[in-house]
C-alpha positions as CSV (number, residue, x, y, z in Angstrom):
1,M,0.0,0.0,0.0
2,E,1.5,3.3,-1.1
3,A,0.5,7.0,-0.8
4,R,-0.3,7.2,-4.5
5,Q,-2.8,4.3,-4.3
6,L,-4.6,6.0,-1.4
7,Y,-4.7,9.2,-3.4
8,Y,-6.3,7.5,-6.4
9,F,-8.7,5.8,-4.0
10,L,-9.8,9.0,-2.4
11,M,-10.5,10.7,-5.7
12,A,-12.4,7.6,-6.9
13,C,-14.6,7.9,-3.8
14,Q,-15.6,11.4,-4.8
15,Q,-16.9,10.5,-8.2
16,S,-19.8,8.5,-9.4
17,N,-17.6,6.3,-11.6
18,H,-14.0,5.5,-12.3
19,L,-14.1,7.2,-15.7
20,K,-14.8,10.6,-14.1
21,A,-12.3,10.0,-11.4
22,A,-9.6,9.1,-14.0
23,K,-10.4,12.3,-15.9
24,E,-10.0,14.3,-12.7
25,L,-6.7,12.6,-12.0
26,A,-5.5,13.0,-15.6
27,I,-4.7,9.3,-15.9
28,A,-6.1,6.4,-18.0
29,P,-9.2,4.7,-16.6
30,S,-7.3,1.4,-16.8
31,T,-4.5,2.8,-14.6
32,L,-7.0,3.8,-12.0
33,S,-8.8,0.5,-12.1
34,T,-5.6,-1.4,-11.8
35,S,-4.5,0.6,-8.8
36,I,-7.8,0.1,-7.0
37,N,-7.8,-3.6,-7.8
38,L,-4.3,-4.0,-6.4
39,L,-5.2,-2.1,-3.3
40,E,-8.3,-4.3,-2.8
41,E,-6.1,-7.4,-3.3
42,E,-3.5,-6.3,-0.9
43,L,-6.0,-5.3,1.8
44,G,-8.3,-8.3,1.2
45,I,-11.4,-6.2,1.2
46,Q,-13.8,-4.9,-1.4
47,L,-13.7,-1.1,-1.7
48,F,-16.2,-0.5,-4.5
49,R,-19.4,-2.1,-5.8
50,R,-20.3,-1.7,-9.4
51,T,-23.9,-1.0,-10.5
52,Q,-25.5,0.0,-13.7
53,H,-25.4,3.6,-12.5
54,G,-21.7,3.6,-11.6
55,F,-19.6,2.7,-8.5
56,Y,-20.3,3.3,-4.9
57,P,-17.9,2.9,-1.9
58,T,-18.5,0.0,0.5
59,K,-18.8,0.4,4.2
60,E,-15.1,-0.6,4.5
61,A,-14.2,2.0,1.9
62,R,-15.8,4.7,4.0
63,W,-13.7,3.7,7.0
64,L,-10.5,3.6,4.9
65,Y,-11.4,7.0,3.3
66,S,-11.3,8.7,6.7
67,E,-8.0,7.1,7.6
68,A,-6.4,7.7,4.2
69,E,-7.6,11.3,4.1
70,F,-5.9,12.0,7.5
71,V,-2.6,10.3,6.3
72,L,-2.4,12.3,3.1
73,R,-3.3,15.6,4.8
74,T,-0.6,14.9,7.5
75,M,2.0,14.4,4.7
76,R,1.0,17.7,3.2
77,A,1.1,19.4,6.6
78,A,4.6,18.1,7.2
79,Q,5.8,19.7,3.9
80,S,4.0,22.9,4.7
81,Y,5.5,23.1,8.2
82,L,9.0,22.3,7.3
83,G,8.8,24.7,4.3
84,S,7.7,27.6,6.5
85,S,10.2,30.2,7.7
86,N,8.7,30.4,11.2
87,Q,8.8,26.9,12.8
88,S,7.2,27.4,16.2
89,S,6.5,24.4,18.4
90,L,3.8,22.1,17.2
91,S,0.3,22.0,18.6
92,E,-2.6,19.8,17.9
93,I,-6.3,20.3,17.4
94,S,-8.3,17.1,17.9
95,V,-11.8,17.1,16.2
96,T,-14.2,14.4,17.3
97,S,-17.8,13.8,16.5
98,S,-20.5,11.2,17.4
99,L,-21.7,11.4,13.8
100,K,-21.2,8.4,11.5
101,F,-18.7,8.9,8.7
102,F,-20.4,8.3,5.3
103,L,-18.8,10.7,2.8
104,G,-21.6,13.2,3.3
105,R,-21.3,17.0,3.1
106,L,-20.3,17.5,6.7
107,S,-17.2,15.2,6.7
108,R,-16.1,16.4,3.3
109,V,-16.5,20.1,4.0
110,L,-14.6,19.7,7.3
111,S,-11.7,18.5,5.2
112,M,-11.9,21.6,3.1
113,A,-12.0,23.8,6.1
114,I,-8.9,22.1,7.6
115,E,-7.1,22.6,4.2
116,K,-7.8,26.4,4.3
117,V,-6.9,26.9,8.0
118,Q,-3.7,24.8,7.6
119,Q,-2.3,27.4,5.2
120,S,-2.4,30.0,8.0
121,Y,-1.4,27.7,10.8
122,P,1.2,25.2,9.5
123,D,2.4,24.5,13.0
124,V,-1.0,22.9,13.9
125,I,-1.7,19.2,13.5
126,F,-5.4,18.5,12.9
127,A,-6.7,15.0,13.9
128,V,-10.3,14.1,13.0
129,K,-12.3,11.2,14.5
130,F,-15.7,10.4,13.2
131,E,-17.6,7.3,14.3
132,H,-17.7,4.2,12.0
133,N,-20.2,1.4,11.7
134,L,-17.7,-1.5,11.3
135,E,-18.1,-2.2,15.0
136,D,-21.5,-3.8,14.4
137,D,-19.9,-6.4,12.1
138,L,-16.5,-6.9,13.6
139,G,-16.8,-6.1,17.3
140,K,-14.7,-3.2,18.5
141,I,-12.2,-2.0,15.8
142,V,-8.9,-0.6,16.8
143,E,-9.3,3.1,17.7
144,N,-6.9,5.9,17.8
145,G,-4.6,5.0,20.7
146,K,-2.6,7.2,22.9
147,S,-0.2,8.9,20.5
148,S,3.6,9.0,20.9
149,R,3.7,12.4,19.2
150,N,5.3,15.3,21.2
151,T,3.0,18.2,20.6
152,T,3.0,21.0,23.1
153,K,-0.7,21.6,23.5
154,I,-3.9,19.8,22.5
155,T,-7.1,21.6,21.8
156,N,-10.3,19.5,21.7
157,I,-13.2,20.3,19.4
158,H,-16.4,18.2,19.6
159,I,-18.9,18.6,16.8
160,D,-22.5,17.4,17.5
161,Y,-26.2,18.2,17.2
162,V,-27.7,20.0,20.1
163,K,-31.1,21.0,21.4
164,I,-32.5,24.2,20.0
165,D,-32.4,26.1,23.3
166,A,-28.7,25.5,23.7
167,F,-28.2,26.6,20.1
168,N,-30.1,29.9,20.4
169,N,-29.2,30.9,24.0
170,Y,-25.5,30.0,24.3
171,T,-23.4,32.1,26.7
172,N,-20.3,29.9,27.1
173,Q,-17.5,31.0,24.7
174,S,-16.5,27.4,24.3
175,F,-19.8,26.6,22.6
176,V,-20.1,27.8,18.9
177,P,-23.2,27.3,16.7
178,I,-22.3,26.0,13.3
179,Y,-25.3,25.3,11.1
180,E,-29.0,24.9,11.0
181,D,-29.5,21.7,9.2
182,S,-32.8,21.1,7.3
183,W,-34.2,17.6,6.9
184,V,-35.3,16.0,3.7
185,V,-36.8,12.7,2.5
186,V,-34.7,10.5,0.3
187,T,-36.7,7.9,-1.5
188,N,-36.3,5.5,-4.4
189,S,-39.9,6.1,-5.4
190,Q,-41.2,9.2,-7.3
191,V,-43.8,10.9,-5.1
192,F,-44.9,13.4,-7.7
193,S,-45.6,13.0,-11.4
194,S,-42.5,13.3,-13.7
195,D,-44.1,16.2,-15.7
196,V,-43.9,18.4,-12.6
197,K,-40.9,20.6,-13.4
198,E,-40.4,22.5,-10.2
199,Q,-39.1,20.6,-7.1
200,K,-42.1,20.1,-4.8
201,S,-41.9,19.8,-1.0
202,L,-43.6,17.1,1.0
203,S,-46.6,18.1,3.1
204,P,-47.5,16.2,6.3
205,H,-50.3,14.6,4.2
206,D,-47.7,13.3,1.7
207,L,-45.5,12.0,4.5
208,R,-48.4,9.9,5.8
209,R,-48.5,8.0,2.5
210,L,-44.8,7.1,2.8
211,N,-43.3,4.3,4.9
212,L,-40.7,6.4,6.6
213,Y,-37.5,5.1,8.1
214,I,-34.9,6.8,10.3
215,P,-31.3,5.4,9.7
216,L,-28.6,5.1,12.3
217,L,-28.2,8.7,13.6
218,P,-27.1,10.3,16.9
219,D,-29.7,10.3,19.7
220,Q,-30.4,14.1,19.4
221,L,-31.3,13.7,15.7
222,R,-33.7,10.9,16.4
223,E,-35.2,12.9,19.2
224,D,-35.7,15.9,16.7
225,A,-37.5,13.5,14.3
226,V,-39.8,12.1,17.0
227,V,-40.8,15.6,18.1
228,Y,-41.5,16.7,14.5
229,C,-43.7,13.6,13.9
230,N,-45.6,14.2,17.1
231,N,-46.1,17.9,16.3
232,H,-47.5,17.1,12.8
233,D,-49.6,14.1,13.7
234,L,-47.4,11.6,11.9
235,S,-46.8,8.0,12.8
236,L,-43.3,7.5,14.2
237,P,-40.8,6.3,11.6
238,D,-39.4,2.9,11.9
239,Y,-35.7,2.7,12.9
240,I,-33.5,0.8,10.4
241,D,-30.1,-0.7,11.1
242,E,-28.6,1.1,8.1
243,D,-26.7,4.3,7.9
244,V,-27.0,7.0,5.3
245,G,-24.0,5.7,3.5
246,S,-26.0,2.6,2.5
247,L,-28.3,4.6,0.3
248,P,-26.4,3.8,-3.0
249,R,-26.8,0.1,-2.2
250,L,-30.4,0.4,-1.1
251,S,-31.1,2.3,-4.3
252,Q,-30.5,-1.0,-6.2
253,T,-33.1,-2.9,-4.3
254,L,-36.7,-3.4,-5.6
255,E,-38.3,-2.7,-2.2
256,N,-39.5,0.9,-1.8
257,F,-37.9,2.9,1.0
258,S,-38.0,6.5,2.3
259,F,-35.3,7.9,4.6
260,L,-35.9,10.9,6.8
261,V,-32.5,12.5,7.2
262,P,-30.6,15.8,7.7
263,K,-29.7,17.2,4.3
264,S,-26.0,17.8,5.2
265,A,-25.6,14.0,5.7
266,L,-26.1,13.5,1.9
267,S,-23.7,13.8,-0.9
268,S,-24.7,15.4,-4.3
269,R,-23.7,12.0,-5.9
270,L,-27.0,10.6,-4.7
271,E,-28.8,12.4,-7.5
272,Q,-27.0,10.0,-9.9
273,R,-28.5,7.0,-8.2
274,R,-32.1,7.4,-9.2
275,L,-32.9,8.6,-5.8
276,F,-35.4,11.4,-5.2
277,I,-34.7,14.1,-2.6
278,Y,-37.7,16.1,-1.3
279,P,-37.6,19.0,1.1
280,L,-40.3,19.2,3.8
281,Q,-43.1,21.7,3.5
282,Q,-43.2,22.1,7.2
283,P,-39.5,22.4,7.9
284,L,-37.6,20.2,10.4
285,V,-34.3,21.8,11.4
286,S,-31.6,20.4,13.6
287,H,-28.8,22.4,15.1
288,L,-25.1,21.6,14.7
289,A,-22.6,23.1,17.1
290,A,-19.1,22.8,18.3
291,Y,-17.5,22.7,21.8
292,I,-13.9,24.1,21.9
293,S,-11.8,23.3,25.0
294,N,-9.3,26.2,24.6
295,K,-9.4,29.8,23.3
296,V,-7.1,28.9,20.3
297,P,-7.4,31.1,17.2
298,A,-6.9,28.2,14.8
299,A,-9.7,26.2,16.4
300,H,-12.2,29.1,16.2
301,E,-11.1,29.9,12.6
302,L,-11.6,26.2,11.7
303,I,-15.2,26.2,13.0
304,S,-15.8,29.6,11.2
305,E,-14.6,28.2,7.9
306,F,-16.6,25.0,8.4
307,S,-19.8,27.0,9.1
308,D,-19.2,29.1,5.9
309,L,-18.6,26.1,3.7
310,V,-21.2,23.6,4.9
311,S,-24.1,25.5,3.4
312,H,-22.8,25.7,-0.2
313,S,-19.8,23.5,-0.9
314,D,-19.6,19.8,-1.5
315,E,-16.4,18.9,-3.4
316,V,-13.1,18.1,-1.8
317,N,-9.9,17.7,-3.8
318,F,-6.5,16.4,-2.8
319,S,-3.1,17.3,-4.1
320,R,-1.0,14.5,-5.4
321,P,1.3,13.2,-2.6
322,Q,5.1,13.7,-3.1
323,L,6.2,11.6,-0.2
324,T,6.0,7.9,-0.1
325,F,5.3,5.5,2.8
326,K,8.6,3.7,2.1
327,Q,10.5,6.9,2.6
328,I,8.7,7.6,5.9
329,G,9.5,4.0,7.0
330,Y,13.1,4.4,6.1
331,F,13.3,7.7,8.0
332,L,11.8,6.2,11.2
333,E,14.2,3.2,11.1
334,A,17.2,5.5,10.6
335,L,15.9,7.7,13.4
336,D,15.5,4.7,15.7
337,T,18.9,3.1,15.0
338,R,20.9,6.3,14.3
339,N,22.9,4.2,11.9
340,I,22.3,3.8,8.1
341,S,24.0,0.4,7.9
342,L,22.0,-1.1,10.8
343,A,18.8,0.5,9.4
344,S,19.4,-1.0,6.0
345,K,19.9,-4.4,7.5
346,K,16.7,-4.2,9.5
347,M,14.7,-2.9,6.5
348,R,16.3,-5.5,4.2
349,I,17.4,-3.0,1.7
350,A,20.8,-2.1,0.3
351,Q,22.6,0.7,2.2
352,P,23.0,3.0,-0.9
353,A,19.3,2.6,-1.7
354,L,18.2,3.6,1.8
355,S,20.6,6.6,1.8
356,S,19.3,7.6,-1.6
357,Q,15.6,7.5,-0.4
358,I,16.4,9.6,2.7
359,R,18.2,12.2,0.5
360,K,15.1,12.3,-1.8
361,L,13.0,12.9,1.3
362,E,15.2,15.7,2.4
363,T,15.0,17.3,-1.1
364,I,11.2,17.1,-1.2
365,L,10.9,18.6,2.3
366,G,13.6,21.2,1.6
367,R,15.2,20.5,5.0
368,K,18.1,18.4,6.2
369,L,16.8,15.7,8.5
370,F,20.1,14.2,9.7
371,D,23.6,15.4,10.4
372,R,26.0,12.6,9.2
373,Q,28.7,12.1,11.8
374,R,31.3,9.4,12.4
375,S,29.4,8.3,15.5
376,G,26.2,7.9,13.4
377,L,23.2,9.9,12.5
378,K,22.1,12.9,14.5
379,P,18.6,14.3,13.8
380,T,18.4,18.0,13.1
381,L,15.7,20.2,14.5
382,A,13.8,19.6,11.3
383,G,14.3,15.9,11.7
384,H,12.8,16.0,15.2
385,A,9.8,18.0,13.8
386,F,9.3,15.6,10.9
387,A,9.4,12.7,13.3
388,V,6.2,13.9,14.9
389,Y,4.4,13.8,11.5
390,A,6.1,10.5,10.5
391,G,5.0,8.9,13.8
392,L,1.4,10.0,13.2
393,I,1.4,8.5,9.8
394,H,3.0,5.3,11.0
395,E,0.4,4.9,13.8
396,V,-2.5,5.2,11.3
397,L,-1.0,2.8,8.8
398,H,-0.4,0.3,11.6
399,R,-4.0,0.7,12.7
400,V,-5.3,0.2,9.1
401,R,-3.3,-3.0,8.7
402,H,-4.5,-4.3,12.0
403,N,-8.2,-3.6,11.1
404,V,-8.1,-5.0,7.6
405,V,-7.1,-8.3,9.1
406,S,-10.4,-8.3,11.0
407,I,-12.3,-7.1,8.0
408,S,-10.7,-9.8,5.8
409,A,-11.7,-12.4,8.3
410,K,-15.3,-11.2,8.1
411,R,-15.3,-11.2,4.3
412,Q,-13.9,-14.7,4.1
413,S,-10.4,-13.7,3.2
414,R,-9.6,-16.2,6.0
415,L,-11.3,-19.0,7.8
416,R,-11.1,-19.0,11.6
417,I,-12.1,-22.2,13.5
418,G,-12.5,-22.4,17.3
419,V,-11.8,-25.7,18.9
420,I,-12.1,-27.0,22.4
421,P,-8.9,-28.3,24.0
422,F,-8.1,-32.0,23.8
423,A,-6.0,-33.8,26.3
424,D,-4.2,-36.0,23.7
425,N,-2.9,-35.0,20.3
426,N,-3.1,-38.6,19.2
427,T,-6.9,-39.1,19.1
428,R,-9.0,-40.0,16.1
429,F,-10.6,-36.6,16.1
430,S,-7.3,-34.6,16.2
431,S,-6.1,-36.8,13.3
432,A,-9.2,-36.1,11.3
433,L,-9.1,-32.4,12.0
434,A,-5.5,-32.1,10.9
435,S,-6.3,-34.1,7.7
436,S,-9.3,-31.9,6.8
437,L,-7.3,-28.7,7.4
438,L,-4.5,-29.8,5.1
439,A,-7.0,-30.9,2.4
440,W,-9.0,-27.6,2.7
441,R,-5.8,-25.5,2.6
442,K,-4.7,-27.3,-0.6
443,Q,-8.1,-26.5,-2.1
444,Y,-8.2,-22.9,-1.0
445,P,-4.5,-21.7,-0.9
446,E,-5.5,-18.0,-1.3
447,V,-7.5,-18.0,1.9
448,A,-5.7,-17.9,5.2
449,I,-6.8,-20.3,7.9
450,Q,-6.5,-20.0,11.7
451,V,-7.4,-22.5,14.4
452,L,-8.0,-21.0,17.8
453,E,-8.4,-23.0,21.0
454,G,-10.7,-22.1,23.9
455,P,-13.4,-23.5,26.3
456,S,-17.0,-23.8,25.2
457,D,-18.2,-20.5,26.6
458,I,-15.4,-18.6,24.9
459,L,-16.1,-20.4,21.6
460,Q,-19.7,-19.4,21.8
461,D,-18.7,-15.8,22.4
462,W,-16.3,-15.9,19.5
463,L,-19.0,-17.2,17.2
464,Q,-21.5,-14.6,18.4
465,T,-19.1,-11.7,18.0
466,K,-18.0,-13.1,14.6
467,T,-14.4,-13.6,15.8
468,V,-14.6,-17.2,14.3
469,H,-16.6,-18.7,11.5
470,L,-17.0,-22.2,12.9
471,I,-16.6,-23.8,16.3
472,I,-16.1,-27.4,17.4
473,L,-17.4,-28.3,20.8
474,E,-19.3,-30.8,22.9
475,S,-22.5,-28.8,23.4
476,N,-25.7,-29.0,21.3
477,S,-27.1,-25.8,22.8
478,G,-26.2,-22.1,22.8
479,F,-25.9,-19.5,20.0
480,G,-26.1,-20.7,16.4
481,G,-26.8,-23.9,14.6
482,R,-25.2,-27.3,15.2
483,L,-24.2,-30.3,13.1
484,E,-23.3,-33.6,14.9
485,L,-19.7,-34.6,14.1
486,S,-19.2,-37.8,16.0
487,S,-20.9,-40.6,17.8
488,E,-20.9,-40.9,21.6
489,E,-17.6,-41.1,23.4
490,E,-17.7,-42.9,26.7
491,M,-16.6,-40.8,29.6
492,G,-15.3,-42.2,32.9
493,L,-13.0,-41.8,35.9
494,I,-9.3,-41.1,35.2
495,T,-6.9,-41.9,38.0
496,N,-3.3,-42.8,38.7
497,P,-2.8,-46.5,39.3
498,A,-0.5,-45.7,42.2
499,H,-3.4,-44.2,44.0
500,G,-5.8,-47.1,44.0
501,L,-8.7,-48.4,41.9
502,V,-6.4,-50.9,40.1
503,G,-8.3,-53.9,38.8
504,R,-11.7,-52.5,39.2
505,D,-14.0,-52.4,36.1
506,E,-16.5,-50.0,37.6
507,V,-17.0,-47.6,40.4
508,T,-20.3,-46.4,41.9
509,L,-21.5,-42.9,42.5
510,D,-20.9,-43.5,46.2
511,D,-17.3,-44.3,45.4
512,L,-16.9,-40.9,43.8
513,K,-17.7,-39.2,47.1
514,D,-14.5,-40.5,48.6
515,L,-12.3,-39.1,45.9
516,K,-10.7,-35.7,45.4
517,F,-11.2,-34.2,41.9
518,V,-9.5,-31.8,39.6
519,L,-12.1,-30.6,37.1
520,P,-12.5,-27.7,34.7
521,T,-14.7,-24.7,35.5
522,R,-18.2,-24.4,34.0
523,I,-17.1,-22.4,31.1
524,F,-16.1,-25.8,29.7
525,G,-18.9,-27.9,28.2
526,I,-17.4,-31.1,29.6
527,R,-17.9,-29.7,33.1
528,R,-21.5,-28.8,32.5
529,L,-22.0,-32.3,31.0
530,I,-20.6,-33.9,34.1
531,D,-22.8,-31.8,36.4
532,S,-25.9,-32.6,34.4
533,F,-25.3,-36.4,34.7
534,L,-24.6,-36.3,38.4
535,S,-27.6,-36.1,40.8
536,S,-27.8,-33.2,43.3
537,K,-27.1,-35.8,46.0
538,T,-23.7,-36.7,44.5
539,L,-21.5,-33.8,45.5
540,L,-17.9,-34.2,44.3
541,K,-14.9,-33.0,46.4
542,I,-13.3,-30.6,43.9
543,E,-9.8,-29.8,45.2
544,I,-8.7,-27.8,42.1
545,E,-10.6,-26.3,39.2
546,C,-8.2,-26.3,36.3
547,N,-9.1,-25.2,32.7
548,S,-5.9,-26.7,31.3
549,I,-6.6,-30.3,30.5
550,V,-2.8,-31.0,30.2
551,T,-2.2,-29.5,33.6
552,A,-5.1,-31.4,35.1
553,L,-3.7,-34.7,33.9
554,Q,-0.3,-33.9,35.3
555,L,-1.9,-33.2,38.7
556,V,-3.6,-36.7,38.5
557,R,-0.2,-38.2,37.7
558,Q,1.5,-36.6,40.6
559,A,-1.2,-36.5,43.3
560,P,-4.1,-38.6,44.6
561,L,-6.5,-36.7,42.5
562,A,-9.0,-37.9,39.9
563,T,-10.8,-36.4,36.9
564,I,-13.5,-37.3,34.4
565,L,-12.8,-37.3,30.7
566,P,-13.7,-39.2,27.5
567,K,-11.7,-42.4,27.3
568,A,-10.6,-41.6,23.7
569,S,-9.0,-38.4,24.8
570,V,-6.4,-40.2,27.0
571,E,-6.2,-43.5,25.1
572,R,-2.4,-43.4,24.8
573,S,-1.8,-42.8,28.5
574,I,-4.2,-45.6,29.4
575,S,-2.5,-48.0,27.0
576,S,0.9,-47.3,28.5
577,G,-0.4,-47.9,32.0
578,E,0.3,-44.3,33.0
579,L,-3.3,-43.7,33.8
580,I,-6.3,-46.0,34.3
581,F,-9.9,-45.6,33.0
582,T,-12.8,-46.8,35.1
583,R,-16.5,-46.8,34.2
584,I,-19.0,-45.2,36.5
585,S,-21.8,-47.7,37.0
586,K,-25.4,-46.8,36.4
587,L,-24.3,-43.6,34.7
588,C,-24.6,-43.1,30.9
589,L,-21.9,-40.5,30.7
590,E,-21.2,-39.8,27.0
591,R,-19.9,-36.9,25.0
592,K,-20.7,-35.9,21.4
593,L,-18.8,-33.4,19.3
594,Y,-20.6,-30.8,17.1
595,V,-19.6,-28.2,14.6
596,G,-21.3,-24.9,15.4
597,F,-22.1,-22.0,13.1
598,S,-24.0,-18.8,13.1
599,N,-27.6,-19.2,11.9
600,E,-27.9,-15.5,11.2
601,R,-26.3,-16.0,7.8
602,E,-25.8,-18.7,5.2
603,L,-22.7,-20.9,5.4
604,S,-20.3,-19.9,2.8
605,M,-19.1,-22.4,0.1
606,I,-15.7,-22.7,1.7
607,E,-17.2,-23.3,5.2
608,R,-19.4,-26.0,3.8
609,E,-16.5,-27.6,2.1
610,F,-14.5,-27.7,5.3
611,I,-17.4,-29.4,7.2
612,A,-17.7,-31.9,4.4
613,L,-13.9,-32.6,4.5
614,L,-14.1,-33.0,8.3
615,Y,-16.9,-35.6,8.0
616,S,-15.0,-37.5,5.4
617,S,-11.8,-37.4,7.5
618,L,-13.6,-38.7,10.6
619,E,-14.8,-41.7,8.6
620,T,-11.3,-42.8,7.8
621,A,-9.2,-41.3,10.6
622,N,-7.0,-43.3,12.9
623,P,-4.8,-42.1,15.7
624,C,-1.2,-41.4,14.7
625,D,1.4,-44.0,15.5
626,N,4.1,-42.4,17.6
């Protein structure tokens, strides 16, 4: 992934199709398409979906857009700062918002405002954080962590919608009104006849004929919509688990929909999606404001620019990046090692090539970053300053790489399987699992595979949070669907022959009361299985609860302790005489294994193939001969 690829990607997001984006970039459409395809392949995620009306960015693309926009803007800011004659100490303005990022007017105009203010304040670093909706699919994505940058002062700006009384009667200088945002209805059905030339507004009567939805919006916006509906005798709209950025996708569906949304959330590109945007005859207005933590001129100027631009501007353009991520990586390694030779070895690049790239970086920035001395590299004042920007860029790129792994897993760029622990690696099932993994990997070499081990409860959580795609466990209940994998496995008492019970074929429930046990906790399905078979009158003396089966067996070997496990899981230790297996009379204690999956979606082809291979391997599997 390189800066030029992200630049092409950002420009493609701003246009309705790649042909227009390529024209804006002054490159061939095939060059743009190739760049986007390579970026998708490298990240393992789909960034655009093609429709008969053009392209639209996916949910993952909207997330990547906000990260990439910050990276490219930071690269330009570094050039601007180092190129200025007055290099005062760096400060930071952190802009946060509870609004979802969906390439609407607000997020794009904020970028324009930052571009303008940055020209007057090159010593200010602007960091923007909108919310994203990837968390719903992937659990919590990696957020901006505590930065290692050494800025002298941080000013916080929070942008959000507020109640009208706070907007009109503010007295606190830290509170700044920005914009009165009118609501509209976006629909894929034409409300008025096509021969009506002028744009008509929707009356309350018209609204009653529509099936209105409210998308994922901040609480204050939803509250504004509810108040409006109550005041105009309208039925409350249904909430839908979609954000405004999903409109291009929804426009391709056959089902009619009508979204009630603030106009600033929309992009002008929606007009090219066969979507109709209608104003309200009885206006609904929400109020956008900013809270500024410090009296910093750059912060107030940013909000002023933002307020001026949000009502009439929509486009955002980016200048072509001159720096490369490789150059930034080489610089950071040289800064860390203070030695070109050592840095080149760690980066696996020839020393002259690394030196050449750092010299190119210095030429672009117009500043010397290192003094070359016999003792090594000594960063200049400009080098220390550039290190702040380079560190910021490195942090974001690291976060992007970490998150695309999670996104790829969700999108079947990898297959993750959760498995309960087994006491012996020589069982029929472990042999079958290994065989099926190898066969599946051979069939799908382009898809990464991971096997994660954990107790039943953890596996259930992983499945529910979509951390894994399939789980293998001994429970037929819980979240998701189940397919039986194996026939019953007899369970019984496992003891050390040195501690009695030698020569006995069976023990009674009363015998168990005299023994001391080491058992797993109830987060393991096998423990819950044991508890369910034992009557309330049969209380075991549990000396140690141990969730490591290997450790539990070692305790049985070294102390007068017993445990209960399937016979097949310790077959080798039983055959060698190291442990003994004893049936428990009048107790049908058996374990089955199941493959679990989420029933909230269809099993994918590769998941089905893995399950089929596992069934086939189980039919022919034998324990390994060691």
